[in-house]
C-alpha positions in Angstrom: 0.3 0.0 0.0 1.1 3.6 -0.8 0.9 6.5 1.3 0.7 10.1 1.0 1.2 13.2 3.1 -2.0 15.7 3.1 -2.2 19.4 1.8 -4.8 21.9 1.7 -6.3 20.6 -1.4 -6.0 16.8 -0.6 -9.2 15.0 -1.5 -10.0 12.2 1.3 -10.7 8.5 0.2 -14.4 7.4 0.8 -14.9 7.9 4.8 -17.5 6.9 7.6 -18.9 9.5 9.7 -18.1 9.0 13.4 -19.7 11.5 15.7 -17.0 13.3 18.0 -19.4 12.6 20.8 -18.8 9.0 20.4 -15.0 8.7 21.6 -16.8 9.5 25.1 -18.9 6.8 25.5 -18.1 3.8 27.7 -18.3 1.3 25.1 -15.7 -0.9 23.0 -13.7 0.3 20.3 -15.1 -2.3 17.9 -18.7 -1.2 18.8 -17.6 2.7 18.1 -16.4 1.4 14.6 -19.6 -0.8 14.3 -21.8 2.1 14.4 -19.8 4.1 12.3 -20.3 1.3 9.8 -24.0 0.9 10.3 -24.3 4.7 10.2 -22.7 4.9 6.8 -24.8 2.0 5.3 -27.8 3.2 6.7 -26.7 6.4 5.0 -25.8 5.0 1.8 -28.0 1.8 1.3 -30.7 1.6 4.2 -34.1 0.3 3.2 -37.2 2.4 4.1 -39.9 0.7 6.1 -43.7 1.3 6.1 -43.1 4.4 8.0 -40.4 6.0 6.2 -37.9 5.3 8.6 -34.2 4.2 7.1 -33.0 0.7 8.4 -30.0 -1.9 7.5 -30.2 -6.0 7.4 -26.6 -7.3 8.3 -26.3 -10.8 8.6 -23.6 -11.6 11.8 -21.3 -12.8 9.7 -21.4 -10.3 7.0 -21.0 -7.7 9.8 -18.5 -10.3 11.7 -16.7 -10.8 7.7 -16.5 -6.4 7.1 -15.5 -5.6 10.7 -12.9 -8.4 10.6 -13.9 -9.9 13.9 -15.8 -13.2 15.5 -19.3 -13.8 15.2 -19.3 -13.5 19.4 -17.7 -10.1 19.5 -20.0 -8.9 16.8 -22.7 -10.0 18.8 -21.5 -8.5 21.8 -20.7 -5.1 20.4 -24.1 -4.8 18.7 -25.8 -5.5 22.6 -23.6 -2.8 23.5 -25.0 0.1 20.9 -28.4 -1.6 21.9 -27.8 -1.1 25.5 -26.9 2.1 25.4 -29.6 3.1 22.7 -27.7 3.5 19.7 -29.4 0.8 17.7 -33.0 -0.9 17.7 -32.9 -4.6 16.5 -36.5 -5.7 15.4 -36.4 -9.3 15.0 -37.8 -11.1 12.0 -38.4 -14.6 11.3 -35.9 -17.8 11.4 -33.4 -17.2 9.3 -34.0 -14.1 8.7 -31.7 -11.3 9.2 -32.7 -8.1 12.1 -33.8 -5.1 11.1 -31.1 -2.4 12.6 -32.1 1.0 12.6 -29.4 3.3 13.5 -30.4 6.1 16.2 -29.3 9.7 16.6 -29.8 11.1 19.7 -31.5 14.4 20.1 -29.4 16.5 20.6 -26.4 14.9 20.0 -24.9 12.1 22.2 -24.5 12.4 25.7 
């Protein structure tokens, strides 16, 4: 891989959004990176539900591959994000991936 220095007119490669306040939250680094990935996927390829709210379908194995983490780590990080209120998982039928809603707290993050 080649690298270059940045200048004032450097065009950045594609990036994922990570709200700066996420850095202060008491969750793992994996959960923070996962949130950025889910938020990016929601913004770029989200599916609208019947209420016009965006969600993503990201099976555990695909999310594990995307983050280079084990399925157990992915499940733990999803639980962290759900417990702190940054995502909402809606369970579907057997064998179907959950709907994952990426939430944005009103007024920014705590």
